[in-house]
C-alpha positions as CSV (number, residue, x, y, z in Angstrom):
1,X,-10.6,3.7,4.6
2,X,-10.2,5.1,8.0
3,X,-7.1,3.9,10.1
4,X,-7.8,0.9,12.2
5,X,-7.7,1.5,16.0
6,X,-5.7,-1.2,18.3
7,X,-8.3,-3.8,19.2
8,X,-8.3,-6.6,21.8
9,X,-8.8,-10.1,20.2
10,X,-9.6,-13.3,22.1
11,X,-9.5,-16.6,19.8
12,X,-11.5,-19.3,21.7
13,X,-10.1,-22.6,20.1
14,X,-9.7,-26.0,21.8
15,X,-6.9,-27.2,19.1
16,X,-3.7,-25.2,19.9
17,X,-2.3,-25.6,16.2
18,X,-5.4,-23.8,15.1
19,X,-5.0,-21.3,17.6
20,X,-1.5,-20.6,16.4
21,X,-2.4,-20.3,12.6
22,X,-5.3,-18.0,13.7
23,X,-2.6,-15.9,15.8
24,X,-0.5,-16.0,12.3
25,X,-3.4,-14.9,10.4
26,X,-5.0,-12.1,12.7
27,X,-1.3,-10.5,12.6
28,X,-1.1,-10.4,8.9
29,X,-4.7,-9.0,9.0
30,X,-4.2,-6.4,11.4
31,X,-0.6,-6.2,13.1
32,X,-1.7,-3.9,15.8
33,X,-4.1,-6.3,17.6
34,X,-3.6,-7.6,20.9
35,X,-4.3,-11.4,20.7
36,X,-5.4,-13.2,23.9
37,X,-6.1,-17.0,23.8
38,X,-8.5,-19.5,25.5
39,X,-8.7,-23.2,24.9
40,X,-12.0,-24.0,26.5
41,X,-15.2,-22.6,27.4
42,X,-14.4,-22.1,30.9
43,X,-10.6,-20.5,29.8
44,X,-12.9,-18.2,27.8
45,X,-15.0,-17.0,30.7
46,X,-12.0,-16.4,32.8
47,X,-10.5,-14.3,29.9
48,X,-13.5,-12.4,29.6
49,X,-13.9,-11.5,33.2
50,X,-10.0,-10.3,33.0
51,X,-10.1,-8.2,30.2
52,X,-12.6,-6.1,27.5
53,X,-12.4,-7.4,23.7
54,X,-13.3,-6.0,20.7
55,X,-13.5,-9.4,18.8
56,X,-14.0,-12.8,20.0
57,X,-13.1,-15.6,17.5
58,X,-15.0,-18.6,18.6
59,X,-14.8,-22.0,17.7
60,X,-18.3,-23.7,17.4
61,X,-17.2,-27.1,18.8
62,X,-14.9,-26.7,21.9
63,X,-14.3,-30.6,22.3
64,X,-15.1,-32.4,25.4
65,X,-19.0,-31.8,24.8
66,X,-18.5,-28.3,25.0
67,X,-19.9,-25.6,22.7
68,X,-18.7,-22.4,21.6
69,X,-22.6,-21.6,21.6
70,X,-22.5,-21.8,25.1
71,X,-19.7,-19.1,25.6
72,X,-21.7,-16.9,22.9
73,X,-25.0,-17.0,25.1
74,X,-22.9,-15.9,28.3
75,X,-21.5,-13.1,26.2
76,X,-24.9,-11.9,25.2
77,X,-26.5,-12.7,29.0
78,X,-24.0,-10.3,30.1
79,X,-24.6,-7.8,27.6
80,X,-21.3,-7.4,26.4
81,X,-20.5,-5.2,23.5
82,X,-18.3,-7.4,21.7
83,X,-18.1,-8.6,18.1
84,X,-18.4,-12.4,18.0
85,X,-17.3,-14.4,15.1
86,X,-18.3,-17.8,15.0
87,X,-15.5,-20.3,13.6
88,X,-16.8,-23.7,12.2
89,X,-15.7,-26.5,9.6
90,X,-19.0,-26.7,8.2
91,X,-21.1,-23.5,6.4
92,X,-24.4,-24.9,6.3
93,X,-27.1,-22.4,6.3
94,X,-28.8,-23.7,9.3
95,X,-25.5,-23.9,11.4
96,X,-24.8,-20.1,10.1
97,X,-28.1,-18.6,10.8
98,X,-28.6,-20.2,14.1
99,X,-25.5,-18.8,15.3
100,X,-26.4,-15.1,13.8
101,X,-29.9,-15.7,15.7
102,X,-27.9,-16.4,19.3
103,X,-25.8,-13.2,18.8
104,X,-23.0,-14.0,16.2
105,X,-21.4,-10.9,14.6
106,X,-20.2,-12.9,11.6
107,X,-19.3,-16.4,10.6
108,X,-15.8,-17.5,9.1
109,X,-15.6,-21.4,7.7
110,X,-12.5,-23.0,8.6
111,X,-10.6,-25.1,6.1
112,X,-12.6,-24.5,3.3
113,X,-11.9,-22.4,-0.1
114,X,-8.9,-20.2,-1.0
115,X,-6.5,-18.7,1.8
116,X,-7.3,-15.6,0.4
117,X,-11.3,-15.7,1.3
118,X,-10.1,-16.2,5.1
119,X,-7.7,-12.9,4.8
120,X,-10.7,-11.4,3.4
121,X,-13.0,-12.5,5.9
122,X,-10.6,-10.9,8.6
123,X,-10.0,-7.7,6.8
124,X,-14.0,-7.4,6.8
125,X,-14.5,-7.9,10.5
126,X,-11.4,-5.3,11.3
127,X,-12.9,-2.8,9.0
128,X,-16.5,-2.9,11.0
129,X,-18.0,-5.0,8.1
130,X,-19.9,-8.2,8.9
131,X,-18.6,-11.5,7.1
132,X,-20.9,-14.5,6.2
133,X,-20.2,-17.1,3.9
134,X,-21.4,-17.6,0.5
135,X,-23.9,-20.3,1.5
136,X,-25.9,-17.5,3.3
137,X,-25.4,-14.4,1.4
138,X,-25.4,-16.3,-2.3
139,X,-22.8,-15.5,-4.8
140,X,-19.6,-16.2,-2.5
141,X,-17.5,-13.7,-0.8
142,X,-15.3,-14.1,-4.1
143,X,-11.8,-11.9,-3.7
144,X,-12.5,-10.0,-6.5
145,X,-16.0,-9.4,-6.6
146,X,-16.5,-8.6,-3.0
147,X,-13.8,-6.2,-2.0
148,X,-15.1,-2.9,-2.7
149,X,-12.5,0.0,-2.7
150,X,-14.4,1.8,0.1
151,X,-17.2,-0.3,1.4
152,X,-20.3,2.3,2.4
153,X,-21.1,2.9,5.8
154,X,-24.8,2.9,7.4
155,X,-24.9,7.0,7.5
156,X,-24.0,7.1,4.0
157,X,-26.9,5.1,2.8
158,X,-29.3,8.0,4.9
159,X,-29.4,6.4,8.3
160,X,-29.8,8.8,11.1
161,X,-26.9,8.7,13.7
162,X,-29.5,6.9,16.5
163,X,-30.6,4.3,13.6
164,X,-26.7,3.9,13.1
165,X,-26.2,3.1,16.7
166,X,-28.8,0.7,16.7
167,X,-27.8,-0.8,13.5
168,X,-24.4,-1.4,15.1
169,X,-25.7,-2.9,18.6
170,X,-27.9,-5.2,16.1
171,X,-25.0,-6.3,14.6
172,X,-23.1,-7.1,17.9
173,X,-26.2,-9.2,18.7
174,X,-27.4,-7.3,21.7
175,X,-31.3,-7.9,22.5
176,X,-33.4,-4.8,23.0
177,X,-33.4,-4.4,26.4
178,X,-29.7,-4.2,26.2
179,X,-29.7,-1.9,23.5
180,X,-32.0,0.5,25.4
181,X,-30.0,0.5,28.6
182,X,-26.8,1.5,26.6
183,X,-28.9,4.3,24.7
184,X,-31.2,5.5,27.9
185,X,-34.4,4.7,26.1
186,X,-37.2,2.3,26.8
187,X,-36.9,-1.1,25.6
188,X,-40.7,-0.1,23.5
189,X,-38.9,2.6,22.0
190,X,-36.0,0.4,20.7
191,X,-38.4,-2.2,19.4
192,X,-40.9,0.0,18.1
193,X,-39.2,3.3,16.9
194,X,-35.6,2.1,15.8
195,X,-35.6,-1.9,15.2
196,X,-38.8,-1.5,13.0
197,X,-37.6,1.3,11.1
198,X,-34.3,-0.6,10.0
199,X,-36.0,-3.7,9.1
200,X,-38.2,-1.6,7.0
201,X,-35.3,0.3,5.3
202,X,-33.6,-2.7,4.7
203,X,-36.8,-4.5,3.2
204,X,-36.5,-7.7,5.8
205,X,-38.8,-9.0,8.3
206,X,-36.8,-10.7,10.8
207,X,-33.1,-9.7,12.8
208,X,-31.4,-12.4,11.4
209,X,-32.1,-11.5,7.7
210,X,-31.3,-7.9,8.6
211,X,-27.2,-8.8,9.7
212,X,-27.5,-11.0,6.3
213,X,-28.5,-8.1,4.0
214,X,-25.8,-6.0,5.7
215,X,-23.1,-8.5,5.1
216,X,-24.6,-9.3,1.3
217,X,-24.2,-5.2,0.9
218,X,-20.9,-4.9,2.3
219,X,-21.8,-2.1,4.7
220,X,-19.6,-0.9,7.2
221,X,-21.3,-0.6,10.8
222,X,-18.9,1.7,12.9
223,X,-18.9,2.1,16.4
224,X,-21.3,4.6,18.0
225,X,-18.1,6.8,18.9
226,X,-17.3,7.3,15.4
227,X,-20.4,8.3,14.2
228,X,-21.4,12.2,13.6
229,X,-22.9,14.0,16.5
C-alpha cells in the first residue's frame, strides 16, 4: 500500500472523554495525522474557517439540540473537498443512508462490536477507502474477511482518469455543480457524461447506492493528485 501522507483531521464531538478516546485511536491508526478538536457545531465552523482539513470525524448528535448533519450541510454548501465520516451510536440503515445522501463519505458506529472493527474503519478511511457498517453493506466489516492485502483502486478497475476524479468527488459528497467547477466543465457534462457512466459501470441507480457499492467492494478512491496523467 502506498505511504500515507500527513493529514489534518478534525474531531467534532460534544463529549470530551469521547474526543480523547478518538484522538488516541486516530494516533494509533495514523501517527502522522495532525488532530484538531471541536465540541460543538459553532466551534466546528470556527475550526473549518481557520484550517483546511483532509478528514472530519463528525458526531451526528452534538448535544444542546444541535446535529452533526447541520455541520455536514454547511461543509457541502461551502463546496469543501473534505472527507466527512459520521459517528453515531446507531447503525440503522435509514440513519446511515441518510448521512450518505447528505454528503457523508463514510459512517462509523460508536461503542458497538469489537474494538478491532473500529480500528479497521479508521485504517480504511486513511487508506482512501469508504467505510460503512454491516447494516448497510451486508456481511459485516469482519476483520479477517474485509482486510484485503491491497485494495484495488478505481483506476485498476478500468475507469479513465476523469471518471476516477469524478468518483473521488462523489465519494467526497460534492454535488454536480461543485464537481463541474473543480473540473472546469459544465454541470450537464458532469451529470450526463460522467455520473451516468459511473452509475452504469457499478450497476446502480443512485449516488447513495454507488457509495455503498464502493464500500462493499473495498475500492480505494484516491485523490486526483494521485491519479495518472
